[in-house]
C-alpha positions as CSV (number, residue, x, y, z in Angstrom):
1,M,0.0,0.0,0.0
2,K,2.8,2.4,0.9
3,K,4.5,1.8,-2.5
4,I,1.2,2.5,-4.3
5,I,0.9,5.9,-2.6
6,F,4.4,6.8,-3.6
7,V,3.8,5.7,-7.2
8,I,0.7,7.9,-7.4
9,S,2.6,10.8,-6.0
10,L,5.4,10.1,-8.4
11,I,3.0,10.1,-11.4
12,V,1.4,13.3,-10.4
13,L,4.8,15.0,-9.9
14,S,6.2,13.6,-13.1
15,G,3.1,14.9,-15.0
16,F,3.8,18.4,-13.6
17,L,7.4,18.3,-14.6
18,F,6.9,16.9,-18.1
19,G,4.1,19.3,-18.6
20,L,6.5,22.0,-17.6
21,N,8.8,20.8,-20.5
22,T,11.2,23.7,-20.1
23,P,8.8,26.5,-21.2
24,D,9.7,29.3,-23.5
25,T,11.5,31.4,-20.8
26,K,12.4,34.1,-23.3
27,A,8.7,35.2,-23.3
28,Q,8.5,35.1,-19.5
29,T,9.2,37.8,-17.0
30,V,11.8,37.6,-14.2
31,A,9.0,37.4,-11.7
32,E,7.4,34.4,-13.5
33,L,10.8,32.6,-13.7
34,Q,11.4,33.2,-9.9
35,A,8.0,31.7,-9.1
36,Q,8.8,28.6,-11.1
37,I,12.2,28.2,-9.4
38,Q,10.5,28.4,-6.0
39,Q,7.9,25.9,-7.0
40,L,10.6,23.4,-8.3
41,M,12.7,23.8,-5.1
42,A,9.6,22.9,-3.0
43,Q,9.0,19.8,-5.2
44,I,12.7,18.8,-4.8
45,A,12.4,19.0,-1.0
46,Q,9.2,16.9,-1.0
47,L,10.9,14.2,-3.3
48,Q,14.0,14.0,-1.1
49,A,12.0,13.6,2.0
50,K,10.1,10.6,0.5
51,L,13.3,9.2,-1.0
52,S,14.9,9.1,2.5
53,Q,11.9,7.0,3.7
54,L,12.5,4.4,1.0
55,Q,16.2,4.0,1.6
56,P,17.1,0.7,3.3
57,E,18.2,0.7,6.9
58,P,22.0,0.8,7.3
59,I,23.7,-2.4,8.5
60,T,24.4,-2.1,12.3
61,W,28.0,-2.9,13.3
62,C,28.3,-5.7,15.9
63,H,31.0,-7.9,17.5
64,N,31.1,-10.6,20.1
65,F,33.7,-10.0,22.7
66,N,35.0,-13.4,23.9
67,V,38.6,-12.6,24.8
68,N,40.0,-10.8,27.8
69,L,42.2,-7.9,26.7
70,G,44.8,-5.7,28.4
71,V,47.8,-3.4,27.7
72,G,50.0,-5.0,25.1
73,S,47.2,-6.9,23.4
74,R,47.1,-6.5,19.6
75,G,45.0,-7.6,16.6
76,P,41.3,-7.6,15.5
77,E,39.9,-8.1,19.0
78,V,41.5,-4.8,20.0
79,T,40.3,-3.1,16.8
80,A,36.8,-4.2,17.7
81,L,37.2,-2.9,21.2
82,Q,38.4,0.5,20.0
83,T,35.5,0.6,17.5
84,A,33.0,0.0,20.3
85,L,34.6,2.7,22.5
86,Q,34.5,5.1,19.5
87,K,30.8,4.5,19.1
88,E,30.4,5.3,22.8
89,G,31.9,8.7,22.0
90,L,35.0,8.0,24.2
91,Y,37.8,6.9,21.9
92,Q,39.0,10.0,20.0
93,R,42.2,8.7,18.2
94,T,42.8,6.6,15.1
95,I,41.9,3.0,15.6
96,S,45.2,1.1,15.7
97,G,44.5,-2.4,16.9
98,N,47.1,-1.9,19.6
99,F,46.0,-1.9,23.3
100,D,48.1,1.0,24.5
101,E,47.9,3.2,27.6
102,Y,45.5,5.5,25.9
103,T,43.1,2.6,25.1
104,A,43.4,1.5,28.8
105,S,42.4,5.0,30.0
106,I,39.3,4.9,27.7
107,V,38.4,1.4,29.0
108,V,38.6,2.9,32.6
109,T,36.1,5.6,31.5
110,F,33.8,3.0,29.9
111,Q,33.9,0.9,33.1
112,E,33.1,3.8,35.3
113,K,30.3,4.8,33.0
114,Y,28.7,1.4,33.5
115,A,30.1,0.8,37.0
116,S,27.1,-1.1,38.3
117,E,27.6,-3.8,35.7
118,T,31.3,-3.8,35.2
119,L,32.9,-2.9,38.5
120,A,30.3,-3.5,41.3
121,P,30.3,-7.3,40.9
122,W,34.0,-7.2,41.9
123,G,33.4,-4.7,44.7
124,L,35.3,-2.0,42.7
125,V,34.6,1.7,42.4
126,R,37.4,2.8,40.0
127,G,38.0,1.3,36.6
128,T,41.0,-1.1,36.0
129,G,41.6,-0.6,32.3
130,Y,41.5,-4.4,31.8
131,V,38.8,-5.9,29.7
132,G,37.6,-8.9,31.7
133,P,34.4,-11.0,31.9
134,T,32.0,-8.2,33.2
135,T,33.4,-5.6,30.9
136,R,33.0,-8.0,28.0
137,A,29.5,-8.8,29.1
138,K,28.6,-5.1,28.9
139,L,30.2,-4.7,25.5
140,N,28.3,-7.7,24.2
141,K,25.1,-6.3,25.6
142,L,25.7,-3.1,23.7
143,Y,27.3,-4.3,20.5
144,G,27.1,-8.1,20.5
145,C,25.8,-9.8,17.4
146,G,23.1,-11.7,19.4
147,I,24.4,-15.3,19.3
148,I,27.7,-15.5,21.2
149,P,29.6,-18.6,20.3
150,P,31.0,-20.6,23.1
151,M,34.6,-20.2,24.0
152,T,37.2,-22.8,23.6
153,C,39.1,-24.1,26.6
154,D,42.2,-22.1,25.5
155,Q,40.1,-18.9,25.3
156,K,38.4,-19.5,28.6
157,C,41.7,-20.2,30.4
158,K,43.4,-17.1,28.9
159,S,40.4,-15.0,29.8
160,Q,41.1,-16.0,33.5
161,G,44.8,-15.1,33.3
162,Y,46.3,-18.5,32.6
163,I,48.9,-19.1,29.9
164,S,46.9,-21.5,27.8
165,G,44.2,-24.2,28.1
166,R,43.0,-27.5,26.7
167,C,40.2,-30.0,27.0
168,S,41.0,-32.8,29.3
169,T,38.7,-35.1,27.3
170,P,36.3,-34.9,24.3
171,G,33.6,-36.2,26.5
172,P,32.2,-36.2,30.0
173,I,34.7,-38.8,31.3
174,P,38.3,-37.5,31.9
175,A,40.7,-39.4,29.8
176,E,43.7,-37.0,30.1
177,P,43.7,-35.5,33.6
178,C,45.2,-32.1,34.3
179,T,49.0,-32.2,35.2
180,S,50.7,-30.6,38.2
181,D,51.3,-27.3,36.3
182,E,47.7,-27.1,35.2
183,I,44.5,-26.3,37.1
184,A,41.1,-27.9,36.3
185,I,38.1,-25.7,35.7
186,D,34.5,-26.5,34.7
187,T,33.7,-26.1,31.0
188,K,30.3,-24.6,31.6
189,G,29.6,-22.5,28.5
190,T,32.7,-23.7,26.8
191,D,33.1,-25.7,23.6
192,C,35.2,-28.7,24.8
193,G,35.6,-30.9,21.8
194,H,32.3,-32.1,20.3
195,Y,30.4,-31.4,23.6
196,I,29.3,-28.0,25.0
197,G,29.1,-27.5,28.8
198,V,30.6,-30.9,29.7
199,G,34.1,-32.1,30.5
200,I,37.0,-30.3,32.1
201,C,39.4,-27.5,30.9
202,C,43.0,-27.8,32.0
203,C,44.6,-24.3,32.3
204,K,48.3,-23.9,32.4
205,K,49.6,-21.9,35.3
206,Q,52.0,-19.0,35.1
207,T,55.5,-20.3,35.8
208,T,57.6,-17.1,35.6
209,A,61.0,-17.4,37.3
210,P,61.9,-14.9,40.0
211,Y,63.9,-11.9,38.7
212,I,65.0,-8.4,39.7
213,K,66.0,-5.4,37.6
214,V,67.7,-2.1,38.4
215,L,65.7,0.9,37.0
216,S,67.6,3.9,38.4
217,P,70.4,4.9,38.5
218,N,70.9,3.2,35.2
219,G,73.8,5.2,33.6
220,G,74.7,8.8,33.1
221,E,73.2,10.2,36.3
222,K,75.2,12.5,38.6
223,W,74.9,12.1,42.4
224,I,76.5,14.4,45.0
225,F,77.7,13.2,48.4
226,G,75.5,14.6,51.1
227,V,72.4,14.8,48.9
228,P,69.6,12.3,49.2
229,Q,69.3,9.9,46.2
230,T,66.8,7.3,45.2
231,I,67.5,3.7,44.0
232,K,64.6,2.1,42.0
233,W,64.1,-1.5,40.8
234,T,61.4,-3.9,39.7
235,S,61.0,-7.6,40.7
236,S,58.7,-10.6,40.3
237,G,58.4,-13.9,42.0
238,I,60.0,-12.8,45.3
239,T,58.0,-13.4,48.5
240,S,56.8,-10.5,50.6
241,G,59.1,-9.7,53.5
242,K,62.3,-10.8,51.8
243,T,65.2,-8.3,51.7
244,V,67.8,-7.6,49.0
245,G,71.3,-6.1,49.3
246,L,72.1,-2.8,47.7
247,Y,75.8,-2.3,46.6
248,L,77.9,0.2,44.9
249,M,80.1,-1.4,42.2
250,T,83.3,0.2,41.0
251,T,84.7,0.1,37.4
252,N,86.9,-2.8,38.5
253,N,83.9,-4.7,40.0
254,L,84.7,-4.1,43.7
255,M,81.5,-4.0,45.9
256,C,80.6,-1.7,48.8
257,H,77.4,-2.7,50.7
258,I,75.4,0.5,51.3
259,A,72.0,-0.8,52.5
260,S,69.4,-3.6,52.7
261,A,65.8,-3.1,51.6
262,D,62.5,-4.9,51.3
263,A,62.5,-6.5,47.8
264,L,58.8,-5.6,47.1
265,T,59.1,-1.9,47.8
266,G,61.0,-1.2,44.6
267,T,62.6,1.9,45.9
268,Y,65.1,3.1,48.6
269,T,66.4,6.6,49.4
270,I,69.9,7.0,50.7
271,T,72.3,9.8,51.5
272,L,75.9,8.8,50.9
273,K,78.8,10.5,52.7
274,E,82.2,11.2,51.3
275,N,84.8,8.7,52.8
276,Q,81.9,6.5,54.1
277,L,83.4,3.1,55.2
278,C,82.8,-0.1,53.4
279,S,83.1,-3.7,54.8
280,N,85.1,-4.8,51.8
281,P,88.8,-4.8,52.7
282,Y,89.7,-4.0,49.1
283,F,87.3,-1.1,49.0
284,T,87.6,0.7,52.3
285,N,85.8,4.0,51.8
286,L,83.7,5.9,49.2
287,I,85.3,8.6,47.1
288,A,84.1,10.6,44.1
289,G,84.1,8.5,41.0
290,R,82.0,6.3,38.6
291,Y,79.8,3.5,39.9
292,K,77.0,1.1,39.2
293,I,74.3,-0.1,41.6
294,F,74.2,-3.8,42.1
295,I,71.1,-5.5,43.8
296,D,71.7,-8.9,45.3
297,A,68.5,-11.0,45.4
298,A,70.1,-14.5,46.0
299,A,69.2,-14.7,49.7
300,A,65.7,-13.4,49.0
301,T,65.0,-16.1,46.3
302,G,67.3,-18.9,47.2
303,I,68.6,-18.8,43.7
304,E,72.4,-18.5,43.6
305,N,73.8,-15.4,41.8
306,L,70.4,-13.8,41.2
307,G,70.8,-10.1,40.9
308,D,71.1,-7.1,38.6
309,S,73.2,-4.0,38.1
310,S,72.9,-0.7,36.4
311,D,73.2,-0.9,32.6
312,N,76.0,1.7,32.7
313,Y,78.1,3.8,35.1
314,F,76.8,7.0,36.8
315,S,78.9,9.6,38.7
316,I,79.2,10.5,42.4
317,L,80.6,14.0,42.8
318,A,82.3,15.6,45.8
319,E,80.1,17.6,48.2
320,S,81.8,20.8,47.2
321,T,79.9,22.9,44.7
322,P,81.0,22.4,41.0
323,P,83.1,25.3,39.6
324,A,81.2,28.4,38.5
325,P,82.6,30.7,35.9
326,I,84.6,33.8,36.7
327,L,83.0,36.7,34.7
328,S,85.8,39.2,35.3
329,P,88.7,39.0,34.7
330,I,88.1,36.8,31.7
331,G,91.8,36.7,30.6
332,G,94.2,39.0,28.8
333,E,93.3,42.2,30.8
334,K,96.0,44.6,31.8
335,W,95.1,46.0,35.2
336,E,97.1,49.0,36.3
337,Q,98.7,49.7,39.6
338,G,96.6,51.9,41.8
339,T,93.3,51.3,40.0
340,S,90.0,49.7,41.2
341,Q,89.0,46.6,39.3
342,V,85.8,44.6,39.6
343,I,86.1,40.8,40.1
344,R,82.8,39.1,39.2
345,W,81.6,35.5,39.3
346,T,78.4,33.6,38.9
347,P,76.8,32.7,42.3
348,H,76.7,28.9,42.3
349,E,73.5,26.8,42.4
350,K,74.3,25.0,45.7
351,P,73.8,27.5,48.6
352,V,77.2,28.8,50.0
353,S,76.9,31.6,52.5
354,S,80.3,33.3,52.0
355,V,83.5,33.2,49.9
356,I,87.0,34.6,49.9
357,I,89.1,35.8,47.0
358,S,92.8,35.0,46.7
359,L,95.5,36.1,44.3
360,Y,97.7,33.6,42.4
361,Q,100.6,34.0,40.0
362,K,101.6,31.2,37.7
363,G,99.4,28.9,39.9
364,V,101.2,29.8,43.1
365,F,99.3,31.4,46.0
366,Q,100.3,35.0,46.6
367,K,97.9,36.4,49.1
368,T,94.3,36.6,50.3
369,L,92.7,39.7,48.8
370,S,89.3,39.9,50.4
371,G,87.6,39.4,53.7
372,V,84.3,37.5,54.0
373,I,82.0,38.2,51.0
374,P,78.4,37.0,50.5
375,D,78.6,34.6,47.6
376,S,75.2,35.9,46.3
377,S,76.7,39.4,45.7
378,G,78.6,38.0,42.7
379,Q,81.2,40.7,42.7
380,W,84.0,42.4,44.7
381,I,86.1,45.5,43.9
382,W,89.9,45.0,44.2
383,N,91.8,48.3,44.9
384,I,95.1,47.3,43.4
385,P,97.9,48.7,45.5
386,A,100.2,51.3,43.8
387,N,103.1,49.1,44.6
388,Q,101.6,45.8,43.4
389,P,104.4,44.0,41.5
390,I,103.9,44.2,37.8
391,G,103.9,41.0,35.9
392,T,101.9,38.5,33.9
393,S,100.1,35.2,34.6
394,Y,98.1,36.6,37.5
395,S,94.8,34.9,38.4
396,V,92.2,35.1,41.1
397,R,90.4,32.3,42.9
398,V,87.0,32.4,44.5
399,S,86.8,29.9,47.4
400,R,84.5,28.7,50.1
401,L,85.3,30.5,53.4
402,S,85.5,27.3,55.4
403,Y,87.7,25.4,52.9
404,P,90.1,27.9,51.3
405,N,91.5,25.2,49.1
406,D,88.1,24.0,48.0
407,F,87.9,26.5,45.1
408,I,84.7,27.5,43.3
409,A,86.4,28.9,40.3
410,D,89.8,30.2,39.0
411,S,90.0,33.1,36.5
412,N,92.1,33.1,33.4
413,H,95.4,34.9,33.5
414,F,95.7,38.7,33.4
415,S,98.6,41.2,33.9
416,V,99.4,44.0,36.3
417,V,101.0,46.9,34.6
418,V,102.4,50.4,35.4
419,A,99.6,53.0,36.0
420,S,98.9,55.6,33.4
421,T,97.9,59.2,34.2
422,A,94.6,59.8,32.3
423,C,91.0,58.4,32.8
424,T,88.4,58.9,30.0
425,D,84.6,58.0,29.9
426,S,82.9,57.7,26.5
427,D,79.4,58.6,27.9
428,G,80.7,61.6,29.8
429,G,80.4,60.4,33.3
430,K,77.5,59.0,35.3
431,N,75.1,58.6,32.3
432,Y,72.8,55.8,33.2
433,Y,71.0,55.9,29.8
434,Q,73.9,55.4,27.5
435,K,76.4,52.6,27.4
436,G,79.9,53.9,28.1
437,T,83.4,52.7,28.4
438,V,86.1,53.9,30.8
439,T,89.7,53.8,29.6
440,Y,92.6,54.3,32.0
441,G,95.8,53.4,30.4
442,S,95.5,49.7,29.4
443,T,92.5,49.2,31.6
444,V,89.1,49.2,29.9
445,N,85.8,48.9,31.9
446,T,82.4,48.9,30.2
447,D,79.0,49.6,31.6
448,T,77.1,46.3,32.2
449,C,73.8,45.1,33.5
450,S,73.1,42.6,36.3
451,A,70.5,39.9,35.9
452,S,68.3,41.6,38.6
453,G,68.1,44.9,36.8
454,Y,71.0,46.9,38.3
455,L,73.4,48.9,36.1
456,F,77.2,48.8,36.9
457,E,78.0,52.3,35.7
458,Q,81.7,52.9,35.0
459,Y,83.0,56.5,35.4
460,C,86.1,58.5,36.3
461,I,86.8,60.3,39.5
462,N,90.0,62.1,40.4
463,D,91.4,60.8,37.2
464,K,90.9,57.3,38.3
465,P,88.3,54.7,37.2
466,A,85.4,54.0,39.5
467,Q,82.1,52.1,39.5
468,A,78.6,53.0,40.7
469,T,75.7,50.6,41.1
470,Y,72.4,52.0,39.9
471,W,68.8,50.6,40.0
472,C,67.1,51.0,36.6
473,T,63.4,51.8,37.1
474,Y,62.3,50.4,33.8
475,G,65.0,47.7,33.4
476,C,68.5,47.4,32.2
477,K,69.8,46.2,28.8
478,D,73.2,46.2,27.0
479,G,74.9,48.4,29.6
480,A,72.2,51.1,29.8
481,C,68.9,51.8,31.6
482,Y,65.6,52.3,29.8
483,Y,64.5,55.9,30.0
484,Q,61.1,55.3,28.5
485,K,58.3,52.7,28.9
486,I,55.0,51.7,27.3
487,T,52.8,51.3,30.4
488,N,49.5,50.2,28.8
489,I,48.0,49.2,25.4
490,S,44.2,49.0,25.2
491,G,41.7,48.3,22.4
492,Q,42.9,44.8,21.4
493,K,40.4,41.9,21.0
494,N,40.6,38.2,21.3
495,S,40.1,37.7,17.5
496,Y,39.6,39.7,14.4
497,Q,38.0,39.2,11.0
498,T,40.2,39.5,8.0
499,K,40.7,43.2,7.1
500,E,38.8,44.3,10.3
501,A,39.9,47.6,11.6
502,I,42.2,47.6,14.7
503,N,42.5,50.6,17.0
504,L,45.1,50.5,19.7
505,V,45.5,53.2,22.3
506,I,49.1,53.3,23.7
507,K,50.2,55.0,26.9
508,S,53.9,55.7,27.4
509,I,55.9,57.7,30.0
510,T,59.5,58.6,30.8
511,V,61.3,58.2,34.1
512,D,60.3,61.9,34.7
513,G,56.7,60.6,34.9
514,I,55.5,62.6,31.9
515,P,54.1,61.2,28.7
516,A,56.7,60.3,26.0
517,S,55.4,62.7,23.4
518,P,56.6,63.8,19.9
519,A,57.4,67.2,21.3
520,D,60.2,65.7,23.2
521,G,61.4,63.6,20.2
522,W,59.6,60.4,20.9
523,H,58.0,58.2,18.2
524,V,56.0,55.0,18.1
525,Q,56.0,52.5,15.2
526,Y,54.3,49.2,14.9
527,Y,54.9,46.2,12.6
528,T,52.8,43.1,12.2
529,Y,54.4,39.6,11.7
530,N,53.2,36.1,11.1
531,V,54.0,34.0,14.3
532,N,55.9,31.6,12.0
533,D,58.1,34.4,10.5
534,H,59.5,36.7,13.1
535,D,62.1,38.3,10.7
536,N,59.8,39.7,8.0
537,Y,56.9,42.0,8.8
538,L,53.8,41.9,6.6
539,K,54.3,44.0,3.4
540,E,50.6,44.8,3.0
541,Y,51.0,47.6,5.6
542,V,54.1,49.3,4.3
543,S,52.7,50.4,0.9
544,S,49.9,52.2,2.7
545,G,52.1,53.8,5.3
546,N,50.2,52.1,8.1
547,Y,53.0,51.6,10.6
548,N,53.5,55.1,12.2
549,A,51.3,55.8,15.3
550,S,49.7,59.2,15.7
551,Y,49.7,61.2,19.0
552,S,47.0,63.2,20.7
553,N,46.1,64.2,24.3
554,G,48.8,62.2,25.9
555,Y,48.2,58.9,24.0
556,W,49.5,57.2,20.9
557,H,47.0,55.7,18.4
558,A,47.8,52.8,16.1
559,N,45.0,52.5,13.5
560,Y,45.4,49.7,11.0
561,W,43.5,46.5,9.9
562,A,43.8,42.8,10.5
563,P,45.8,40.8,8.0
564,S,43.9,39.7,4.8
565,T,44.6,36.0,5.5
566,E,43.3,33.9,8.4
567,G,46.0,32.8,11.0
568,N,48.0,33.8,14.0
569,Y,50.0,37.0,14.0
570,F,51.4,39.6,16.4
571,T,52.0,43.3,16.2
572,E,55.2,44.7,17.8
573,V,54.8,48.2,19.1
574,V,58.1,50.1,19.5
575,L,58.7,53.4,21.5
576,Y,62.0,55.1,20.7
577,C,63.7,58.5,20.5
578,S,63.8,59.6,16.8
579,K,64.3,63.4,16.5
580,E,67.9,64.7,16.5
581,G,68.4,67.7,18.8
582,S,65.2,66.9,20.8
583,K,65.0,66.5,24.6
584,C,65.2,62.7,24.5
585,W,68.1,62.9,21.9
586,N,70.1,65.1,24.2
587,I,69.7,62.5,27.0
588,L,69.9,59.3,25.1
589,G,71.6,60.1,21.8
590,R,71.2,57.8,18.8
591,N,71.8,54.7,20.9
592,G,68.8,55.0,23.2
593,L,67.2,51.7,24.0
594,E,63.9,50.8,22.2
595,W,61.0,49.8,24.4
596,K,59.0,47.0,22.7
597,E,55.6,45.4,23.5
598,K,53.9,42.6,21.6
599,I,50.1,42.3,20.8
600,N,48.8,38.9,19.7
601,L,46.3,38.8,16.8
602,T,44.1,35.8,15.9
603,V,42.5,36.4,12.5
604,I,39.4,34.5,11.4
605,G,37.2,34.6,8.3
606,S,35.0,37.6,7.6
607,G,31.2,37.0,7.6
608,E,28.7,38.8,5.3
609,I,25.0,38.5,4.5
610,L,22.6,39.9,1.9
611,V,20.5,42.6,3.5
612,P,16.9,41.2,3.6
613,G,14.8,42.5,0.7
614,H,17.7,44.5,-0.8
615,D,20.5,44.3,-3.3
616,F,23.6,44.8,-1.2
617,Y,25.7,42.8,1.2
618,V,26.8,44.0,4.7
619,K,29.4,42.6,7.1
620,T,27.9,40.6,10.0
621,S,29.9,42.6,12.6
622,D,31.3,46.1,12.8
623,T,34.4,46.7,10.8
624,G,35.7,49.1,13.4
625,T,35.8,52.6,14.8
626,G,37.8,55.6,13.7
627,N,37.7,58.9,11.8
628,W,35.9,59.1,8.5
629,S,39.0,58.8,6.3
630,F,40.2,55.8,8.2
631,A,36.7,54.1,7.9
632,K,36.6,54.8,4.1
633,D,40.2,53.4,3.6
634,S,39.5,50.4,5.7
635,C,36.5,49.3,3.6
636,Q,38.3,50.0,0.3
637,A,41.3,47.9,1.6
638,M,39.0,44.8,1.7
639,G,38.8,45.0,-2.1
640,S,36.0,43.2,-4.1
641,G,33.8,46.4,-4.1
642,W,33.5,46.9,-0.3
643,T,32.7,50.6,0.6
644,L,31.1,52.6,3.3
645,P,27.3,52.6,2.9
646,T,25.6,55.6,1.3
647,M,23.1,57.5,3.4
648,T,20.3,55.5,1.7
649,Q,22.0,52.2,2.5
650,L,22.7,53.3,6.0
651,R,19.0,54.2,6.6
652,I,18.2,50.6,5.4
653,L,20.7,49.1,7.8
654,Y,19.2,51.1,10.7
655,Q,15.7,49.8,9.8
656,K,17.0,46.2,9.5
657,K,19.5,46.4,12.4
658,N,17.7,43.8,14.6
659,E,17.5,41.4,11.7
660,I,21.2,41.8,10.8
661,G,22.4,42.0,14.4
662,G,25.5,43.2,16.1
663,F,25.0,47.0,15.8
664,K,25.8,49.2,18.8
665,D,23.8,52.2,19.9
666,E,26.3,54.6,18.4
667,A,26.9,56.8,15.4
668,Y,27.8,55.1,12.1
669,W,29.6,56.7,9.2
670,S,28.2,56.9,5.7
671,S,30.1,57.3,2.5
672,D,29.1,61.0,2.4
673,M,32.0,62.8,4.2
674,G,31.0,63.7,7.8
675,M,27.4,62.4,7.5
676,Y,26.3,59.8,10.0
677,I,23.2,58.1,11.5
678,H,23.0,57.4,15.2
679,F,21.6,53.8,15.7
680,T,20.0,54.7,19.0
681,N,17.2,56.7,17.4
682,G,18.0,57.0,13.7
683,F,19.1,60.7,14.1
684,E,20.9,61.9,11.0
685,S,23.5,64.7,11.0
686,Y,27.0,65.9,10.1
687,M,30.0,65.9,12.4
688,N,33.7,66.7,12.0
689,P,35.2,63.9,9.8
690,A,38.3,63.9,12.1
691,M,36.2,62.5,15.1
692,T,37.3,59.0,16.0
693,F,34.5,57.6,18.1
694,P,31.9,56.7,15.3
695,S,31.7,53.1,14.2
696,F,31.4,51.8,10.7
697,R,30.3,48.7,8.8
698,C,31.2,48.0,5.2
699,V,28.8,47.1,2.4
700,K,29.0,45.7,-1.1
701,K,26.6,45.8,-4.0
702,A,25.1,42.4,-4.9
703,E,25.2,41.2,-8.6
704,V,21.8,41.6,-10.4
705,L,20.5,38.4,-11.8
706,G,19.3,38.7,-15.4
707,V,16.7,36.6,-17.2
708,E,19.4,34.5,-18.9
709,T,21.0,33.6,-15.5
710,M,17.6,32.7,-14.1
711,E,16.9,30.5,-17.1
712,N,20.1,28.5,-16.5
713,Q,19.2,28.2,-12.8
714,L,15.7,26.9,-13.7
715,A,17.1,24.3,-16.2
716,S,19.6,23.0,-13.6
717,L,16.7,22.6,-11.0
718,V,14.7,20.6,-13.5
719,D,17.6,18.3,-14.1
720,V,17.9,17.7,-10.3
721,V,14.2,16.8,-10.1
722,Y,14.5,14.3,-13.0
723,R,17.5,12.6,-11.2
724,V,15.5,12.3,-8.0
725,I,12.5,10.8,-9.9
726,E,14.8,8.2,-11.5
727,Q,16.0,7.2,-8.0
728,F,12.4,6.7,-7.1
729,R,11.7,4.4,-10.0
730,V,14.7,2.2,-9.2
731,L,13.6,1.8,-5.6
732,L,9.9,1.3,-6.3
733,W,10.3,-1.4,-9.0
734,R,13.3,-3.2,-7.5
C-alpha cells in the first residue's frame, strides 16, 4: 500500500514536470521565472523527504567480545574494542588495533560509565583498564551480534589469566587429567571438543621465574655526596618480607654494601657520605668516581647469583659545589697599579653563604685579597695597590670560606702593569641611559647590567676609574637603563575578522613621569608579523604607510587593519627617540634603547549577509571605529567592491539592524563625508570627519541576476528533479 501511494505521488509530480517541459522562458518575465524556481525547489524538498523513507536501513555494526584484553594486546579483537569505544563517543584517536595506555584509559572511562555492571560485581569503584568478563558482558550487551559462540578451553583459560588451556577429554569422562602445572576448571559455557558444557578444561599456570632489575640509576646520572638519592628497581616472583642487598660497584667490580631493603618496595632513598666506610677490605671508603648499583637477590629467592646491576656507570661528585665561571677578569686584561678593578663571578647553584678571594701568579698562591664576602653578591672590587708588583700570569680564585683550598672557580690569566695618568669615559660620566666605556691606560671597563636589573656604571673620579651601582626603574639592557616605557595598550580583541579595523591606544611615559610625546622627540612605530616568521613584517601595511602611530592628548594611536589571511599574528609596538636635537636625543643620543611590546592577533574569516529585501551585502559585525577617512580606507582595503554605505543604504541598515544584528547604539559613518546616522534613534546629522568615536560597517553591491541567469538556474533545477525521480523508479520497481 505504501509503495502504491508513492507511485501515485510520483506520477502526479512527473506529469507536472513533463508538462513544464522547459517553457519558452524568453517570453516570461523575471517574476514568473522566480515563481517557477521556488515551485521546483519545493518539489525537490518533497521528493528528497520521501526518498529518504525508502532508503534501506543501514547495517548495524556488531561484534562478540569473547577474549580478555589488556595493555600489550594486539589484533582484530583490540580493533573491535576500539571501534565500540569510539561508538560510545569515548575513543578519539585513530583505531590502531594496539591496546596501549590511551586505550586502557578509555576502558577505565567506559567501566566507570557502566560501573554497576562492570565494577560493582567485583566490589570495585574505579576502573581497572583491563577488559575482563564483566566488561566483555557489557560490551556484548551493547554491541554483541546476538548469538555469542561458546569459548574454547584455550580462550576460557586465557580470559582468566592463565597461559593457555586444553580440554582434558572430548567427552564427560576425563581421559587426560590435568597435570601438576595445570588447574582444572568446569567447562560450563565452553566448547570442549564435540560437547558443550561438559568435561574439564586444563589451564596452564604462570611459571615465571623470579627476577629483579635495576631501573635507576641506570647510567649517566650525577649524584653528589650529602644529597639524598633514590634507587629504584622492579621484581617478580619474590616473596613478601624478603630483603635484597644494595651495593655500589666500581669500574673494577669491587663491591661496597650500602643498604638492605624490602624487595617488594621497589625503591630506597639513601644519603651517601664522602669517605663512608665499606666492609670490603679492598674497598675501604667511598670517594668521588664512577659506579653502578648492584642489587643482590640471591638470599631473597634462594637462587644463587640472582641479581642485577645498572646498565651503565653513573657519577658521584664531591660535596663541594662544582666550579662556577669567573666573569671578570676573563683573561688578557692589563690592570694598572693603583686602579680599582671589579672581580665578578656567577653565584653557584648549591647554597654557599660566603666566599673569599685569593691572588695567584703562575698557579702559586700570593695572598688573600678579600675578607668575608656573600657569595650571592657575585662581585667584589679590588683596589690594586700602587706598589703591586707588575707581571703576567696573575689569576684570582673564589673559594668557600670554610675550605680555602676548595675552590669554586679560577680566573684566566691577566697582567698587572704600570699605571697611566689619564682616565676617560665615553658617555661623559655617570650617564645611566647610554652605554659607556672607561679607559685608564690599558684598563678598559664597560657599563654592564646585572640579571636583577642593576646597572654597573663605570666613570672617572679624580682621574681614576670607579664604578657606581644604579637601579634601573624600567629595566637594564646592554649596559644602559631604559629611559622610557610603554605602560599600557588597550583596544585589542581576542580575535579579528580579515581586514577588520584595529584601533590600539598606547600610553607611554618617561622616568620623569611625563608622557613620552613627539614634542620631546619620541616616536611609536608598529609592525605586524606572522607567528611563524619573526624576521619579516607583513608587506601589506608598508605600501599604505600604516605603521606610524599618531599622538593626541597624551596617548599614541595605532590605527590599521587585521591581515587579509586567516591565521595567528602579532604586532610589535616600538617606542624610541627619533628626533635629533630633541630632549630625548640630548639625553639618550642615537643609541637609546627601544621599548617593545607585543600584541597577539588571531584572524578568522569575515562574515557577510545579503540585506533582507535589498540588493547589497553587509558585514555581520562592525568593521571598526575611527575617523571618516580611516573608515573609508578600511572598507576599500578589503577589495571586491567593499565601501562605506551611502546614506540611503545606512538608513536601510538602521531599519534592519535587529534582523542583521551586532549593531551598537552609536553613530555610524556613511560614504558622504562627515554624514552619519545614530543607531539609537535614527538621528541623522553631520560631524567633523576627524572625530574618531563613530563606528562603521562596510557594504558591497550584490550582482543583479538577469533573465538568462535565471533560465540557467531553472534548467539546472529541472535536471535535479529528474534525477530524483529516476532514483524513485529504481527503488519502487526493484
